[in-house]
C-alpha positions as CSV (number, residue, x, y, z in Angstrom):
1,M,69.8,159.7,104.6
2,A,69.8,155.9,104.1
3,L,67.1,156.1,101.5
4,A,69.0,158.8,99.5
5,R,72.1,156.6,99.6
6,K,70.2,153.6,98.4
7,S,68.7,155.7,95.6
8,R,72.1,156.9,94.5
9,L,73.4,153.3,94.4
10,R,70.4,152.2,92.4
11,D,70.9,154.9,89.9
12,L,74.6,154.3,89.6
13,A,74.0,150.5,89.1
14,M,71.4,151.1,86.4
15,E,73.9,153.2,84.5
16,T,76.8,150.8,84.7
17,S,75.2,147.3,84.9
18,D,74.0,145.0,82.2
19,L,71.4,142.7,83.7
20,S,71.5,140.3,80.7
21,K,75.0,139.3,81.9
22,D,74.1,138.9,85.5
23,P,74.0,135.1,86.3
24,Y,71.9,135.7,89.5
25,F,69.2,137.9,88.0
26,M,65.9,136.2,87.1
27,R,62.4,137.3,86.2
28,N,59.8,134.9,87.7
29,H,56.3,134.0,86.5
30,L,54.7,136.7,88.7
31,G,56.6,139.4,86.8
32,T,58.8,140.3,89.7
33,F,62.6,139.8,89.9
34,E,64.7,137.4,92.0
35,C,68.3,137.2,93.1
36,K,69.2,133.5,92.8
37,L,72.3,134.1,94.9
38,C,70.5,135.5,97.9
39,S,67.0,134.1,97.3
40,T,65.4,137.6,97.5
41,L,62.4,139.1,95.6
42,H,62.4,142.6,94.0
43,T,59.6,144.6,92.5
44,N,61.7,146.1,89.7
45,E,65.1,146.2,88.1
46,G,66.2,149.2,90.0
47,N,65.4,147.6,93.3
48,Y,67.3,144.5,92.3
49,L,70.4,146.6,91.3
50,A,70.3,148.4,94.6
51,H,70.3,145.0,96.3
52,T,73.4,144.0,94.4
53,Q,75.3,146.9,95.9
54,G,74.3,146.0,99.4
55,K,76.2,144.1,102.2
56,R,74.2,140.9,101.9
57,H,74.7,140.4,98.2
58,Q,78.4,141.4,98.4
59,S,79.0,138.9,101.3
60,N,77.4,136.1,99.3
61,L,79.5,136.9,96.3
62,A,82.7,136.7,98.3
63,R,81.5,133.4,99.9
64,R,80.7,132.0,96.5
65,A,84.1,133.1,95.0
66,H,85.9,131.5,98.0
67,M,84.0,128.2,97.4
68,E,84.7,128.2,93.7
69,G,88.4,128.8,94.4
70,I,88.5,125.7,96.7
71,K,86.8,123.6,94.1
72,T,89.2,124.7,91.4
73,K,92.2,124.0,93.6
74,V,91.0,120.5,94.3
75,A,90.3,119.8,90.7
76,T,93.8,120.9,89.6
77,V,95.6,118.6,92.1
78,A,96.6,115.5,90.2
79,P,95.3,112.4,91.8
80,E,97.9,110.2,93.5
81,I,98.6,107.1,91.5
82,L,99.4,104.2,93.7
83,M,101.8,102.0,91.9
84,P,101.8,98.3,92.9
85,K,104.6,97.4,95.1
86,I,106.8,94.8,93.5
87,V,108.9,92.6,95.9
88,K,112.1,91.6,94.3
89,I,113.1,88.0,94.9
90,G,116.8,88.2,94.0
91,R,118.9,87.7,90.9
92,P,118.4,85.0,88.4
93,G,120.8,82.2,87.6
94,F,122.8,82.5,84.5
95,R,125.4,80.9,82.1
96,V,127.8,82.7,79.8
97,E,129.5,81.0,76.9
98,R,132.3,82.4,74.7
99,T,132.8,80.9,71.3
100,Q,134.0,81.8,67.8
101,D,132.0,81.5,64.6
102,A,133.7,78.7,62.6
103,A,132.8,80.3,59.3
104,T,133.6,84.0,59.9
105,G,136.0,83.8,62.9
106,Q,133.8,86.4,64.7
107,R,133.8,86.2,68.5
108,V,130.4,85.1,70.0
109,L,128.9,85.7,73.4
110,R,125.9,83.6,74.5
111,F,124.0,84.5,77.7
112,E,121.4,82.2,79.1
113,I,119.4,83.4,82.1
114,D,116.9,81.4,84.1
115,F,113.7,82.9,85.4
116,P,111.8,80.0,87.0
117,R,109.6,82.3,89.1
118,I,108.8,85.0,86.5
119,E,105.3,86.5,86.7
120,K,102.8,85.0,84.3
121,G,102.5,86.9,81.1
122,I,105.8,88.7,81.5
123,Q,108.7,88.3,79.0
124,P,112.2,89.3,79.9
125,R,113.6,92.5,78.4
126,H,117.1,93.5,77.5
127,R,119.1,96.5,76.5
128,L,122.7,97.5,75.9
129,M,124.0,100.4,78.0
130,S,127.1,102.5,77.7
131,A,129.6,103.0,80.5
132,Y,128.4,106.5,81.0
133,E,124.7,105.6,81.6
134,Q,125.3,103.2,84.5
135,R,125.7,104.4,88.1
136,V,127.2,101.3,89.7
137,E,130.9,101.9,89.1
138,P,133.2,104.5,87.6
139,A,132.7,104.9,83.9
140,D,135.3,103.2,81.7
141,N,135.0,103.4,77.9
142,K,136.6,100.0,77.7
143,W,133.2,98.4,78.7
144,Q,129.6,98.4,77.8
145,Y,126.8,96.6,79.6
146,L,124.1,94.1,78.7
147,L,121.1,94.3,81.1
148,V,118.3,91.7,81.4
149,A,115.2,92.4,83.5
150,A,112.1,90.4,84.4
151,I,109.6,90.9,87.2
152,P,109.9,89.9,90.0
153,Y,113.7,89.4,89.7
154,Q,116.3,92.1,90.2
155,T,118.0,93.3,87.0
156,I,121.2,91.5,86.1
157,G,124.0,93.3,84.3
158,F,126.9,91.8,82.3
159,K,130.0,93.9,81.6
160,I,131.3,93.2,78.1
161,P,134.0,94.7,75.8
162,N,132.9,98.0,74.3
163,E,133.6,97.0,70.7
164,K,131.3,97.2,67.7
165,I,128.6,94.5,67.7
166,D,127.4,93.0,64.5
167,R,123.7,93.7,64.3
168,R,122.9,92.0,61.0
169,P,120.1,89.4,61.0
170,G,121.3,86.2,62.7
171,K,124.3,87.9,64.3
172,F,122.4,89.5,67.3
173,S,119.4,87.6,68.5
174,T,117.3,86.9,71.6
175,S,114.9,84.1,72.4
176,W,112.5,83.3,75.2
177,N,111.6,79.7,76.0
178,A,108.3,79.8,77.8
179,G,108.6,76.1,78.5
180,N,111.7,76.0,80.6
181,L,111.6,79.8,81.4
182,T,115.0,80.6,79.9
183,F,116.0,83.8,78.1
184,V,118.9,83.7,75.7
185,V,120.9,86.5,74.2
186,V,123.5,85.8,71.5
187,L,125.7,88.5,70.1
188,Q,128.7,88.6,67.8
189,Y,131.5,91.2,67.5
190,E,132.6,92.5,64.1
191,N,136.3,92.6,65.3
192,K,138.0,89.2,64.8
193,L,141.5,90.1,66.1
194,L,141.2,88.3,69.5
195,G,140.2,84.7,70.1
196,S,137.2,83.8,72.2
197,E,139.3,82.7,75.1
198,D,140.8,86.2,75.4
199,M,137.4,87.9,75.5
200,E,136.6,89.3,79.0
201,V,133.1,89.2,80.4
202,E,132.3,90.3,83.9
203,V,129.1,90.2,85.9
204,I,128.5,93.6,87.5
205,G,130.0,93.7,91.0
206,A,132.1,90.5,90.5
207,S,135.5,90.4,92.1
208,A,136.9,88.4,89.2
209,N,135.9,87.9,85.5
210,A,132.8,85.9,85.1
211,A,134.5,84.0,82.3
212,G,138.0,84.1,83.7
213,N,139.1,80.9,82.1
214,N,142.1,81.2,79.8
215,S,142.1,77.7,78.4
216,S,143.3,77.0,74.9
217,S,140.0,75.6,73.7
218,S,137.7,77.5,71.3
219,S,134.9,77.9,73.8
220,S,134.6,78.6,77.5
221,S,131.7,79.2,79.9
222,S,130.8,80.3,83.4
223,S,127.6,80.2,85.5
224,G,126.1,81.9,88.5
225,S,123.0,81.6,90.7
226,G,122.3,85.1,92.0
227,S,125.2,85.2,94.4
228,S,126.9,88.3,95.7
229,A,129.0,88.3,92.6
230,V,126.1,89.8,90.7
231,A,125.0,93.5,91.4
232,V,122.0,95.5,90.2
233,L,122.4,98.6,88.0
234,G,120.6,101.7,89.1
């Protein structure tokens, strides 16, 4: 009975199988056939095909499929990227100066930020941010924000009037002095209606204007050293 069943399985396999596509079928130098999966020898193709329908070969196929599935899963998992942990050392000292261009009457803001402990090879970066991008305080279209960042310091943000800034060459500039480690941002507004003494500038989180000096002179300034009057955006 068992021999008859094995014969039927062999005949069926010979009708439906293409040994040229079987990765485990191999003819050796002795003229016999091997199953590379099970390490078995077979006298002819029919005998090999009958073996492929048996319990041993099917169990080994299932085991191999399981192992391949595990390897594929491991390969598709993205490796964890360990980012270096940066310890922030506080906020930098700063000075803000409000002046007016003598030739054009344009209002000028000059920000000078000190980074005495900036990491070697790092240069401060800046960007202007709208009131709707920041998450520190309720959005007010009256303001825009100037951010300056440098590792390992916390980002410092200045709250300035949301008016059109003149971006022509020489009107908006930045400079980094690698000698005294000072970063300077100078910007000019196109609108000339107000005098420099009326131009409000706040450091984010300040309880009062950072340049809250309503003197009658054509320029005014304020400074800070990373106190609680300065907050971090984000």
